[in-house]
N, C-alpha and C positions, 0 to 999 in steps of 0.2 A: 504494500500500500504506500502510495506516494503522499508524504505529509506536506512538503513544500512544493509549490508550483514555481517554476523558473520566473514567471512574470512577477511574483511577489517580491523577488529580490531587486527588481527595478522600480518598485513603488516609491513614490516621492517621500513617503513618511520615513523611509529608511535612509534618506540622505542625512549625513552627519549633522548639518546645520539645522535641519528641521527636527531631527530626533532630539538634539540638544535642547531646542526650544520647548518641545513637548515635555521632556524630562524635567526641565527647570520649572515649568508650570505645574507639573504633577507634584514635585517636591515643595511647591509653594515658596520658591526662592525669590526674593525681591530684587528688583533692579535698583541701582543707585538713583538718587534724585538729582536731576540735571537742571541747569538754568533754562529759561524760556528760549534763549538764543540757540541752544543746542537742539531743541525740539523743532524750532522753525527751520533750521538748516537741514535736519533730517527729513522734514516734510517736503521741502523744496527738492531735495535729492530724490525722494520717492516719486514725486511727480515727473521729474526728468527721466528717471529710470522707467516708469510706466509708459511714458511717451516713446521712449526708445524701443520698447517691446512691441509696438504696433508698426504696421507697414504703411499706414495711410496718414501719418502725421497727427492722429488723434491721441487721446490718452486712454489707456486701458481702464475699463469700468471697475476693475478690481482683480484680486488674485485669490485663487483657491488652492489650498494645499493638495487637494485631490485632482483638480483639472488644470491647474496652472493659470496663465493670464487669460482674462476674459476679453471679449471684443472691445474695440475702441469706442469711446463716447465722444461725439463731436464737440 
């Protein structure tokens, strides 16, 4: 009997960065508190990254751990 399917090894949840995030949340580990400037810079970088992930110049509607980047929003 086959317990693991080969496709499960390629699942996004098994990527180290995502697994680390899920584990950190599960263990209820808190993030450090940063100043507003830090969060504004991260938000701007997120928007730039989301736009780079589309092919039509729009910005991705969002990101899902299961399906990846969504379609772009004009």
